[in-house]
N, C-alpha and C positions, 0 to 999 in steps of 0.2 A: 634489497627486497628479494624474497624467494621468486624464482622463475619456474617455468613449467618443469624444469629438471631438478628442483630442489624442494626442501620442506622448510623447516625452521632454522634460523641462524642465531636465535637468542634463547636464553633460559626461559623456562615456563614462567608465566606471570599471571596473577589473578587481579592485578590492579589496572586502573584506567588513567589516562592522562588528566592533569589538572584542567578544569573547565569542561570536561566531557558532559554532554547534555543528556540527562535522563528524562524520559517522558513516557506517556501512554497515548493511545490513539482510539478514535471512534469514527463512525461515519453517520451522516445525517439520517438516511433512511433506516438504518439499523437501530437507532435509539430514539429519535425525536418523537415519533407518533404525530398527533395533531394533524392528521393527513389532509384535512380540509378546513382547518381553522384560519381565521384572520386573512381570508382571501387567497390562501395558497391554492395553486392549481394542481391538477392531476398530473402525476408523473407516470412514466412508462412502467415503473415498478408497482405503483398503485394499481394500474390496469392489469398487470400480470398477476398480482396477488389476488385480485378480485375475479380472476378467471378460474373456475373450479378445475382442480386437478393439476395445477401448475406447481403448487407449494405443498410441502409436507402437511398433511391433515388440514389443508386449506387455511393455514395460518396467514395472517396479513401483518403489514406494518402500520395498521391504523393507529394503534396505541404504542406498540413497541415498548420502550422503557419510559415513555412519557417524559423524556428529557426536555421537551419544549416547555414543560411547566416545572420541572425539577432540576433545571440546569444549575442553579445555585448550590443545591445539595450535592450534585455530582462534582462540581468544581471543589467543594469542600473535601470530597474524597481524594481528589488529585493532590490537593494541598496537604492533606493528612499524611500522604506518603512522602512528602518532601520532594516531589518531582519538580524539575525545573521547566517542563514544557508539556503542553497538551496539544495534540494534533486532532483537529476536528474538521468536518467537511460541511460545505454549504449546500443546502437544498435549492437547486436552481428554481423550481416552480414556487418556492416560498418567496423568492425575490421577483421573479417575472413569471406569472402564472402560465403564460403561453410561450415563454422563452424569448419573447421580443417585447419591445416597448418600455414604457415607464416602469420604474421599480415600485414595489409595494413598501410603503414606509414601515408597516408593522413587521414585515420580514427583515428589513434592514435593522430595525430597532432590536429585534431579537439577537442578531449576530453582534450588534454593537454592545448589547448588555453582556453577551458571552465573552467578548474580547476584553471589555473593561473589567468583568469579573475575574478573568485570569490575571490581569495586571494588578488588580487590588490584592490578589493572593500571591503575588510575586511568581506567577507562572507565565512563561512565554507562550502566547497564542501562536500556533502554526496552522495556517489555513490551507486546506485542500479545496479547490473550487469545484471539481467534479468527481464524485464517487458513485457514479452509475445511475442516479435518479434524474433522468432527462424529462423535461416537460413533455407531456403526451402530445401536445400540439406540434412540437418539433418532430416527434416520432411519426406523427401522421403525415408529415412532409418528407419522410424518408429517413429521419434520424441520422445515424452516422454513415448512411450511404450518401448523404447529401452534404457537399462541402460547405453549403450555407450554414450548417450547424456549427462549423468551426468559426465562421465569422461572428455568429451570434454569441459564441462563448467569449470572443474578444470583447464584445459589448458588455457582457456580464462582468468580466474582469475589470473593465473600466468603472462600472458602477461601484463595485466593491472597493476598488482602489481609492475612489473619491470619498467613500464613506469611512472606511476603517484602515486605509493604507498608511495613515500616520502612526498606527499602533501595532501593525503586524509586519514583522520583518521577514519571516520565512513563509514563502508561498509555494504551493504545489498545484499547478493547474489540473493535472490529470492523475488519476489513480488507476494503475493496472490496465494498460491498453489492451492486452490479450483478453481480459474479461469483457471489456467493452465491445471489442470487435469479434473475436473468435467465438466466445461463448454465446454471444447474443445474436450474431448474424451468420454463424457457421454451424455450430452444434445445436443452436436453438434452445439451450438449457437456461439461459438468462433472458430477461426482458430485452426486446419484445418477442423473443422466441422464434426467430427466423432461422430456418435451415437453408443456408445459401451456398453459392458456389465459391470456389477458391478465389475467383476474381472479385466477387462481391466482398469477401472478407478482407482481401488486400486493399480494396478501395476504402473500406471502413478504417483499416489501420492507418491509411494515409490521411484520412479526414481527422482522426484522433491526433496525429502528429501536427497537423495544421492547427487544430484547436489549441494544443499546447503552445504553438508558436504565436498565434494571434493573442492569446491570453497573456503570454510572457511579454510581448511587445506593449500591450496596453498597460500592464502593471509597471513596466519600466518607464514608459513615457509619462505616466501620471505621477508616480511616486518618486522616480529617479533611480537610475540603474545602480548607483553607488549606495543607495539607502536600503536596498532589499536583496535577498537571495531567492532566486526562483529555481526550483528543482523539478526534475522529471522523475516520477515514482514508477518503477518497473518491477514486475514480478517474473523474473526469468525462470526458466525450467533448469534447475541445476543438475549437472552430472559431476560426480566426485570420483576420485581415483579409488580403485578397489584396494590398493596397497600404496606404500610410499615408494614403490619402484618408479624411477623416472619415466619409464615408458608408459606406465599407467597414468601418471600425472599428466604427461603430455597428451595422451589420448582423451582424458576427461576434459582437459582445458580446451582442446580443439573443438570437441563436440559442444561444450557450453558456449564458446564464443560464436560458433556458427549459428546456434539457436537464438542467441541474443542480438546478433548483428542487425537483423532487420529493423529492430526498434532503436538501437543505440547508434548505429553508423550514421543515419540521417542527422541526428542531433549533434554529434560530435565530429563527424567527418563531412557532413553536407551531401551525402549520397547514399543510396541503397547499396547493399553488398552486390558486387557484380556477378558473383557466382550464382547466388540465389535468384537474382533478377533474370539471368539467362535461363536458369532451370524452369522458371515459371512460364516461359513462352508467351502465349496469348493471354495468360491470366495476370499479367502485370497491371497495376493500377494506372489510371490516367493521372499524369502529373503535368500541371500547367506551367508555363514559363514563369519563373520567379519564385515558385513554391519551395523548391529545395533551398534556395538562398534564405528564405524566411525561416524554414524549419532548422537550418543549420546554424542558427545563432546560439551557440553553446549554452546549455543551462549552467547555473552557478553551482549546482551540486546534483549528484545522482542519489535518488532514494531507492533502496532495495527492500522489497517485501519478500521475505524468505521463510519458508515453513518446512519443506521436505526436499528430498533429493533421490536420484537414482545413483547407482554405482556403475563404473565401467572399467574394463581392463583392456590392455592392448592386445591380449591373446585370448582370454576366456570369453565364452558366450559369443564368439565371432566378432568381438569388438562392439557388440550391441549393449546398451544400458540395461540394467536389471535392478530389482529391489532385493536387498539383503533379506534372506529368510529369518535371520536372527534379530533383525531390527524390531524395535518396539513400535507398535502402531497406535496412533491416536484414535479417537472416536470416529474420525473421518476415514480411518484406514490409511492415513498418511505415515510414511516411514520417518522415524526420528533419526536425523543425520546431522548432529551438531557441527560437523566440519563445514557445513555450508557457510557459516559465519567466519571461517578461516579463509577458505579458498576463493569464494566469489568476490568479496571486496578486493582482494589482491589481483585477481585476473581482470576485473573490470578496470582497475587502475592501470594495469599494464597496457591494456588494449585501447582504452578511450581517454585515459588521463583526466577524469573530471577534477575540477579544482577541490572538491570535497565530496565525501560520501556519508550518508546517514542510513542506518537500518531503520526504515520507517514503519515496518511491521515485522513482528516475529512473535509467535505464540502457539498455543495448542488447544484443541478442543478435547477436554477430558472432564467427565463428570464424576469419575470414581474418586472416592474420598470426600466428596461434598465440600464442605468448608475447609476440611483438612486436606487440601489438594497437594499432597506431597509429590505426585507425579508431575504436576505443572512446575513446582519448584525445581525438580530435577531437570526438567526440560530447559527451563530458563538458565539454571546454573551451568549446564554443559555448553549451551549455545554461547553464553556470555564468556565462558573460558576460551572458547575458540575465537571469539571476537577480540578478546584482550590479547591473545597471541598474534592474531592477524595485525593488530595495530603495532605491537612490539616489533613485528617483522616488516613494518613499513606501510601498512594500509592507512590512508588518511581518512579514517572514520571518526566523525566528531560527535555523533549522537546515536541514541538507541531508543525506540518507542515500542513498548510492549503492547501487543494486541491481545486482549483489549481491556479497556477500563471496566466495562460492564458485560455480563452475559447479555446477549441481545438477539435481535432477529437475524438469523444466519441464512439469509437469502432463500434458496429453494429448500433448505432444511428447516425453515421456520425457527421454532424455539427449541428444537431437539438437540442442538449442539451448543456447548457452553465454552467460550474462550475467556471469560472474564476473570480479572483479578478480584472483582467484586461480584458476589452472588446476587441475582435479582429473582425475587419471587414474582412470577408473571401474573399471579392472581392479585396480590396485594401491592406489587411494585416496590416492596421493601428491599433496601440495599443492605447487604451484609458483607464486609470485607472478608476474603478468604485468607488462609495462612500464607498464600503466595503474595498477597498484598503487603503483609508485614515483612516478609523476606525481601521483596523487591524494594520496599522503603529503606531497609537497612543497606542494601546494595547502593542505592542512590545516595544515602547519607554518608557512607564511608568510601564511596567510589571504588569499591572492590567487591570481589566475589568471596563468599565464605561458606564453610561446610556445615556449620551448626544448624541442625534441623533441616538440612537441605535435601531430604528425600532419598529415594532409592538410586541405585546405580543404573545407568543406561548403557547397554552394550553398543 
């Protein structure tokens, strides 16, 4: 495997190993709609969206893509691409309106239909338990500042395990802890919109890790540790080497690992990184006896959500990360850096040695081209080439999920940004596969990347 001092040791490859899992992903709040149907409770994102001025043009998730009523049509789209897996998330207030107590049968019925619909189409259902839509009643009691939320999520996981655990093999309790903690309780940009202190954010991060731990234990206890794979899905902030100079590679690796350690050290090493803990001083979170032992029960796999990156050099810019001026920008202004799928899986494997890794999200917000979305194809092509090379050089990556199946509600950007392989007309809700859907279907079918109709070159 390449180390911080080397690059590739194998000829370039555009092929993937036999059995590689190809899929696509969505999240409940972004596509389901039906925000108050069949007994569903209010979520913190419902409240956030219904507060004027929080979301682009005051868009809401009330209808979204109406997936709650059109789920069968959407699974047909996944099947039409020949994909082997579909990663979806569960709306907590659709199961427990207040986040506590008995489960709503209609909510469980919906996810049972979804899981069975996947299996009928020979699609593996992969369940994310929490993708940001917290019951508002739990938010009113402190949300992720309150460690009781972590225990409540363990109860939710037990409910789900008893209902669909016999049919779902891959589980992901948490999606993107930094968005749950930092964006929501530090920057105030996500629901519930709290602008908090460093200590508050670190306490929220700890609660999120506890929630992953409680949910993981519940899933394993009910279903059986050997019958499922429970993963932690993280969105690290990648820094990549400016050149293939070993000093640049070492510098980028060191910065990346330091940024990711607060989330991944507790899970795989059973402790917070000593250097950062010391630097925080009085801002460290409260950790109760036994909590780190609970958190440190290693996940079965690491999920990586990767979209963009900074560059760094050992000498230029004073060693500080920067964005390449020549890099292509998506509609979010994110720099397109396909090397993230080469370096990040390798570095994570070297440092934390997860039993396996999956790219659980990767994609781009681009509306140019409309249905003929050649830039999205180019984005996917170059990222997948980097991933294929990473695997050839030793990364144990077993699957890839394109974000996203559908154009959807893109959080504070409302419906102004489109990530979908499938176009959604938000007036009629009509679905139309884009060129990228056909291209990705061929990649999945042939288990390799190809150039035909594969869009422009990306510098």
